N, C-alpha and C positions, 0 to 999 in steps of 0.2 A: 421468466427465469426458471431454469431447471436446477435443482439443488440436491446434492448427495446427502447421505447421513454423515455424522461425524466420522472422520477417517480412522482406520485401524492402524495401530503401530505395528507394521510388518516391514520386512526387508525390501519388498518391491516398492512400497510407498516411500520409504526412506530414500531409496535409490533415485526415485523420481524427484524428490525434493532436492537432492544433491545436484541436480542439473540446473537449479535456479541459482543464477550468479550471486544474489544477495544472501543465499543460505549456504554457500560453499564452505564457510568457516565454522559452521555448526558441527558439533560432534553428533554421532549417531544417536546418543541418548537424548540430546536436546531436540533433534529432529523428531524423535518419537513423541516427545512432549508437545511439540508444535502440531503434530498430526492429530493428537487427541482433542485439540482446540479447533480443528479445521474441517471445512467442507469444500467441495468443488462446486462452483456456481457457473452456469452457462447462461449468457445473455444474448438476445438477438438485437439487431440494429435498432437504435433509438430507446432501448430499455434503460431505465434509470437504475444505476447501481448505488449511488449515494445522492441524497437530496439535501441541498443547502438548508441549514437550519435544524436538521434532524439530530437526535442524540443517540443513535445506534452505536453498539460496541464493536463493529466489525473493522478489521484491518485487512487489506487486500494485497495479493501478489498477482501481477498479470502473468498468466501462463501462455495465452495466445490471443491474438486479436488486437484491438485498438480501442482506446477510450478518449473521450473528449471531456475536458474539465472546463466548467463555466461558472462564473459568479455574476449574480444579478442579470442573467441571460446574456452576458458578454463572454465570448470564448477566451479562455486563458491559455489553453494549450492542449496538446495531445500527448499520449504515451502509447508506444507500440513495441517496446522491447521486453522480451521475456524476463521476468523477475522484477520488473519495476514495482515499487511499493506505492500504494496510495491509500489515503484514509488514515494516515499515521498521526496527523496533527490533532485530531479529536482524541486519540488514545493518549497522547502526551499531555495536552492541556485541559482535557475534560470539558472543553467548551463545545458549543454546537458546531455542526459541520459548516465549514467556511466556504464551501463551493459544492456544486453538483457535478456528478460524474455520470456520463452516458456512454453506452456501448456504441461503437462505430463498426458495424458488421458483427458477425458472430464472434463473441468474446468469452474466454474462459478464464476464471480467476480462482485462486486459492483464497478462500475467505476464512479469516482467523477470528474466532469469537473470544474477544479479550475479557468478556464478562464470565466466561466459563472456567474461572480459576480453580474450581473444585476438581475439574478434569486434570489439572496440572499436578495436583497434590498426591496422585497415586504413586506411592513408592518414592524413593530418593530423599536425600537430606535437604534441609533448609538451604544449605550453601549451594547445592546443585540447582535449586530453584532460583536463587538469587543470581547465580552465574548465567542461567538461561535468560532471565529478564535483562541482565546487563548486556548480554550479547545482542538481544533484540533491540534494545535502546541504542546500542552502538550502530547497528544497521540503520535505524531511523536517523541518527545524527549524520552519518555519511551521506545518505540520500538528501537530507535537508540542506546540508552544506553545498552539495552539487547544485541543487535547485536555487539556493540563495545566490551563488556565484552567477548563474545564468540570469537571474532576475536583476542583479547588479549591472551586468553587461547590457541588458535590455533597457534599463533605466538610464544609463549613461548615453546610450544610442538615442533614446527618445529626447533627452535633454539637448543633445547636440543638434538634432533635427529641429527642435523648437527654437533654439538659438539661431540656427540658419534661416528659418522661416521669418523670424523677427527682423533680421538684418536685411531681408529681401524687400520688406515693406518700404 
């Protein structure tokens, strides 16, 4: 893995963040706060980004490339769209990582250190910080809702296949 230092809050970096679909609703001020918590990480094929069972504080936005998500060595799925979020469940529920994430090809991520809250407190009112965190959690909720709907569809499809297989016997 190649990792940058924490990013600087400047116009160029803020404009780059505005191209990430999940961050398009953030105000410039909030994007600046996000930058202070963030690093750019580059991974090669097969490199582990998240290890199942770990307790690290990182949240990720996929900038380019592709990731494979697996649980107990079973492939769950892949993500390859710019701006996809992963690693959010650990941030929300504070439990250990529920799955592993591996790079498929050269992959670049925006890694947000959610434990670096002291970097967020520079300037701004308490209400601004709360607004920032609420917006971040709204993004989590939207992505988790989309994923839950897909999981529901897969579950119904699997149940139909099981039922069909049972009637064939």
